Residue, then its C-alpha position, 0 to 999 in steps of 0.5 A: m321604805s322611801k328611796k332618795r332620787c337624784h336630779g331633783e326627783g325627790n322621794i319615791t315610795k311604794r305605798k301599802d295599797g300597792r301604788w307608788e308615790c313620788t314626792v317633791m318640794i315645790g317651794f315654801q309656805k308663808d310660815g317658812r315650811r317646805r311645800r311638797k306635792s305628791f304624784y301617784g302611779r301604779t308603777r314607779r315609772e308612772a309616778l315619775e313621769k307624772m312628776r316630770d310632766f308637772k315640773q316641765k309645765l311649771a317651768d314653761g309657765l303653763i300651770s301654777v304650783d297648785d296645778k292650775p293654768s298659769i295666770q301669766p299672760t301668754i306671749l305669742f311668737s309674733e309679739w315677742a319677735d316684734t319686741w326683739f326687733e325694736g330693741h335690736k335694730d339700732n345695733i345693725s345698719r339700715s340695709t341689714q334692718h331692711s333684710y331682717k324685716y323681710t325675714l321676720v315676716k316669713l318667720k311670723e308666717q310660720l310661728g306667729d300664732k304659737p305661744l312663745n313657751t310652747i315652741k320646741a326644737m322640732d318646730i324650729e327644724d320644721v320652719l327651716r325645712a319649710f324654707r328649704k322646700e320654698g327654694k330658699s338659699d343656704s345663706y337665707v336658711a342660716k340667717a333665719r336660724g340665726m335670727l331665731f336663735q337671737i329672738m329666743k335667746k333674748a326670751e330666755a334671758n327675760e325668763l319668758i321661756n325655760r330654754n332656747p329651743v334653737a340651741c337644741a335644733e339640728k342645723m340644716r345641711a347645705s343643699k350643695p357644696m360651697g364652690a371655690k371663690e373665683a379669682f383672676t389668675a396672675e396672668e389675668v391680673t397682668l393683662l388687666m393692669q396693662e390693658l385696661p383704659h386709663d380712665k376713671l373706670g379702668d383705674s378703679i379696677r386697677l385700684m381694687l386689684g392692687t388694694g383688695i378694697r371692696m366695691q362698696e368701699l371704692l364707691a364711697l371714697e371721697p378725696r379727703l379719705i385719700e392721702p395727698d401723695g396717694s400712698v394710703i386710702h382710709i376706709r371709713q365708709a361704704v355704700k349701702t342699698v336700702g330699699g333700692r336707694v343708694e346711701i352712705g353707711e358704715p363699712k361692713s364690720r368693725d375691722s373694715r375700718r382700716d388704712v390701706p397702703v397703695p402700691q408705689g406703681l399705682r400712687s400717681m393714678v390714685v392722685r389723679l383720681r383724688n384730684t376731683e371737685d366732686k364729693y365722691i371719687f366715683q360719683s353718680p350723674n346726680r350731683e352729690q350722690p355715689f355711683d350706683p353699685k348695680h350700674y358699676r357692676d355692668k360697667f365693670k363687666e363691659y371693661v373686663r370683657a374687652v380685655e382679651g384673655v381675661r374671664e368675665l368675673t365680678p368686682h368682688s373677684c378683685r378682692h379674692t384675687y388680691v388675697s390669693q395673689m398675695q398668698a402666692l407671692g409669699v405674704d403671710l395670711a395674718t398680714i393679708q387679713s389685716m390689710v383687707g379688714h377681715a370680719d372674722l374676729d377670732m382670726t383678727q386676734h391673730y394679726l393685730h400685731v401686724q405693723s405698718p412697715v410689715k404691711q408696706k413690705a407686703v405692698d411692695v411685693f405686689d407692686q414689683a409683681f404687677c404695678s411697676k411694669k411698663p404698660h402696653s398700649s391699650q386695646i380699648p380706646v381711652r375714654p374721657 
């Protein structure tokens, strides 16, 4: 007596000779009749396993319905990875393309000669473990996994594989806990605002502390992107380093394109910065070129180091400082995220309603705390 199986396993019957027969439909004949295939085993389990193995190979494109090797050409991972990159590169910045190319080379070293439809979740995990053994950072391993997911997702969408193996692979646990973002204290912000020299470098640090703009956005500023009265800075571009060369490109994310209000106490300083005949506010000695980020970081540390009582942090710490001090002053997180151009789209949905008057009120709070205080004499000689 036959017994109906579930989940597409057809009928399974014990034959008179004692063997078990599992029969499934594998398509239709030319005359429209159903086409069936039978699998035999000494036990029910053996017959079922033969049927399941056949269906898996069929789904992976390794065999045809006639149980013969598939005539479909086998695509290697390296071939498909290159195809994916060519179709994807126009959606990312040139600096990101440069980074992806390097990671793609490393992925092809691990998986390049494997047929695309034979890669399993355990293969993905082996690749990520190999990167970890090479000493790659947690962020690099996460980026490699993300690229693998996109490569295999596109293969799945084009029916080159049955399922995306990366979705089933375990994520690598971080090798060390993520440290807290470093930020200047309120006392350090006050010292920096008062004691930094009133030259272009010193004022640029004040500007990052008072607006939360990124260093890459600061170095891409042109006079046309600043309102004549210094009240608003329009972030529309950022510097990128591509192959060791500094270029102007798009901001970090879609939400990074924003209009940043400037605290009242810093506006006269911003007007002075705006009044330049150079193309960029912070320009390289080579005409028409933005300042090199690496050189700026060195100058930043030199200036901060000279202010007694202030730790030697990084330019990006100014951004962390802006967020943390705004929070400490009672400004709601949604407003802060709107002002700094947070890249998390899910979070962005919660603060799209924030209007300009609310932003201006938030800036006024920061202005009263730090920017409008009477400055002390500088401990560093004013530089031209």
